[in-house]
C-alpha positions in Angstrom: -5.5 -41.7 -21.5 -5.9 -43.5 -18.2 -8.4 -42.5 -15.5 -5.5 -41.6 -13.2 -4.2 -39.2 -15.8 -7.6 -37.5 -15.8 -7.4 -37.1 -12.1 -3.9 -35.9 -12.4 -5.0 -33.3 -14.9 -7.6 -32.0 -12.5 -5.2 -32.1 -9.6 -2.7 -30.0 -11.5 -5.4 -27.5 -12.5 -6.3 -27.2 -8.8 -2.7 -26.7 -7.9 -2.4 -24.0 -10.6 -5.4 -22.2 -9.2 -4.0 -22.4 -5.7 -0.6 -21.1 -6.8 -2.2 -18.2 -8.7 -4.4 -17.3 -5.7 -1.4 -17.4 -3.4 0.6 -15.2 -5.8 -2.2 -12.6 -5.9 -2.8 -12.7 -2.1 0.7 -12.8 -0.7 0.7 -11.7 3.0 3.6 -9.4 2.1 1.3 -7.5 -0.2 -1.1 -6.7 2.7 1.9 -5.6 4.8 3.3 -3.6 1.9 0.0 -1.8 1.3 -0.1 -0.8 5.0 3.5 0.4 4.8 2.8 2.5 1.7 -0.2 4.1 3.5 2.1 4.9 6.4 4.7 6.3 4.0 2.1 8.6 2.4 0.9 9.7 5.8 4.5 10.6 6.8 5.0 12.6 3.6 1.7 14.5 4.2 3.0 15.4 7.7 6.4 16.3 6.4 4.9 18.6 3.7 2.6 20.2 6.3 5.5 20.9 8.7 7.5 22.2 5.7 4.8 24.6 4.8 4.6 25.7 8.4 8.4 26.3 8.5 8.1 28.5 5.4 5.3 30.5 7.1 7.3 30.8 10.4 10.5 31.8 8.5 8.6 34.5 6.6 7.1 35.8 9.9 10.5 35.8 11.6 12.1 37.8 8.7 9.2 40.3 8.8 9.6 40.9 12.5 13.3 41.2 12.2 12.9 43.7 9.4 10.3 45.6 11.4 12.7 45.7 14.4 15.5 46.9 12.2 13.3 49.7 10.7 12.4 50.9 14.2 16.0 50.6 15.4 17.0 52.9 12.5 14.5 55.4 13.6 15.7 55.1 17.2 19.3 55.8 16.0 18.2 58.8 14.1 16.2 60.2 17.0 19.1 59.6 19.4 21.4 61.4 17.1 18.9 64.3 17.0 18.6 64.2 20.8 22.4 64.4 21.4 23.2 66.4 18.3 22.0 69.7 19.5 19.2 70.0 16.9 16.5 70.0 19.5 16.7 72.9 22.0 13.3 73.3 23.6 12.4 71.4 26.7 9.1 70.2 25.4 10.6 69.1 22.2 13.3 67.2 24.1 10.7 65.5 26.3 8.6 64.6 23.2 11.7 63.2 21.5 12.7 61.2 24.5 9.1 59.9 24.8 9.2 58.9 21.1 12.6 57.1 21.5 11.2 55.2 24.5 8.1 54.3 22.6 10.1 53.2 19.5 12.4 51.1 21.7 9.4 49.4 23.2 8.1 48.6 19.7 11.5 47.4 18.7 11.6 45.1 21.7 8.2 43.8 20.8 9.2 43.0 17.3 12.4 41.4 18.5 10.5 39.2 21.0 8.2 38.1 18.2 11.2 37.3 16.0 12.7 35.2 18.8 9.4 33.4 19.3 9.3 32.6 15.6 12.9 31.4 15.7 12.0 29.1 18.6 9.0 27.8 16.7 11.2 27.2 13.7 13.6 25.2 15.8 10.8 23.0 17.1 9.5 22.5 13.5 13.0 21.6 12.3 13.2 18.9 15.1 9.8 17.7 14.1 10.9 17.3 10.4 14.0 15.5 11.5 11.9 13.0 13.5 9.4 12.5 10.7 12.1 12.0 8.1 13.8 9.4 10.3 10.5 7.6 10.6 10.0 7.8 6.9 13.4 6.3 6.2 12.5 3.4 8.4 9.3 2.9 6.4 11.2 3.3 3.1 13.5 0.5 4.2 10.7 -1.7 5.2 9.0 -1.1 1.9 12.2 -1.9 0.0 12.6 -5.2 1.9 8.9 -6.1 1.3 9.2 -5.4 -2.4 12.3 -7.5 -2.7 10.6 -10.3 -0.7 7.5 -10.2 -3.0 9.7 -10.3 -6.1 11.6 -13.4 -4.8 8.3 -15.1 -3.7 6.7 -14.3 -7.0 9.6 -15.8 -8.9 9.4 -19.0 -6.8 5.7 -19.3 -7.5 6.2 -18.6 -11.2 8.7 -21.4 -11.2 6.2 -23.8 -9.6 3.5 -22.6 -12.1 5.9 -23.3 -15.0 6.6 -26.9 -13.7 2.9 -27.4 -13.1 2.1 -26.3 -16.6 4.7 -28.7 -18.0 3.2 -31.6 -15.9 -0.3 -30.7 -17.1 0.8 -30.8 -20.7 2.3 -34.3 -20.1 -0.9 -35.4 -18.3 -3.1 -34.1 -21.2 -1.1 -36.0 -23.8 -3.3 -38.6 -25.6 -6.5 -37.1 -24.3 -9.1 -36.1 -27.0 -9.5 -32.4 -27.5 -13.2 -32.8 -27.1 -12.9 -34.4 -23.6 -10.5 -31.7 -22.4 -12.8 -29.0 -23.8 -15.8 -30.6 -22.0 -13.7 -30.8 -18.7 -12.6 -27.2 -19.0 -16.1 -26.0 -19.7 -17.4 -27.8 -16.6 -14.5 -26.8 -14.3 -15.7 -23.2 -13.6 -18.8 -24.6 -12.0 -17.4 -27.7 -10.3 -13.8 -26.7 -9.6 -11.7 -29.5 -8.1 -14.7 -31.9 -8.2 -15.3 -31.7 -12.0 -14.0 -35.3 -12.5 -15.3 -37.7 -9.9 -15.6 -41.5 -9.4 -18.6 -43.8 -9.4 -18.5 -45.5 -6.1 -20.7 -48.4 -7.1 -24.0 -46.8 -6.0 -23.6 -43.1 -6.5 -21.7 -40.3 -8.2 -19.3 -39.1 -5.5 -19.9 -35.5 -6.7 -23.7 -35.5 -6.5 -25.3 -33.7 -3.6 -28.3 -36.1 -3.8 -28.8 -39.8 -4.2 -28.4 -41.1 -7.8 -31.6 -42.6 -9.2 -31.6 -46.4 -9.5 -31.8 -46.4 -13.3 -28.8 -44.2 -13.5 -26.9 -46.4 -11.1 -27.8 -49.4 -13.1 -26.7 -47.7 -16.3 -23.3 -46.9 -14.9 -22.8 -50.3 -13.4 -23.2 -51.9 -16.8 -20.6 -49.6 -18.4 -17.0 -50.9 -18.8 -14.8 -50.5 -15.7 -12.7 -47.8 -17.4 -15.5 -45.9 -18.9 -15.6 -42.1 -18.9 -19.3 -41.0 -18.3 -21.4 -38.0 -17.5 -23.7 -37.9 -14.4 -27.2 -37.2 -15.6 -28.0 -35.7 -12.2 -25.2 -33.2 -11.6 -23.4 -33.1 -15.0 -20.0 -34.0 -13.7 -17.6 -36.3 -15.6 -17.7 -39.6 -13.8 -15.1 -42.3 -14.1 -16.4 -45.9 -13.8 
């Protein structure tokens, strides 16, 4: 296997790592996460308004029922008032007072029912607005999910091509050398395989000792070596 093939192997592994990182960290995912949070917040608001509508509707029915009960009593008292059942002046006055009091209570219940009805209308409008906003968020989420699916498929295609190219680049290389390279790569990344520039290992953070330089200089020009200082694979 040529030295250039070794560098190609490393380049392809670096490209694979880049593609995988890009796939996991798509910008659309961040936007989608924010949209999902927004969607959930809309649903919480819709549920809260829905619960409020149930409470208001219950209150409205109660006030309407109370008004109807009082109205029935008023009708009965009016019938008594004009039906000749009550003859005494005091009794008539008491009945008239009771009718007036009942009508006042009836009006109060009816006003409360109307207030509840108006509140229900406001809540219904609020739900309509929230649901329209949620539909907008739902549409954005759908578009983002489709975009992510398409982008993932494109990246997967690139990963597949990179894997095929890597297999071709690895052809003819000893299993031992590939195993050594792969064991070192987690620590050195894209600089696992480096060149000897004539006086130093290009991957070393420090100056190579003279004895090590002399050793590498006396190796064949196409030798595959190991730097005694940093441990990288060095190509002569």
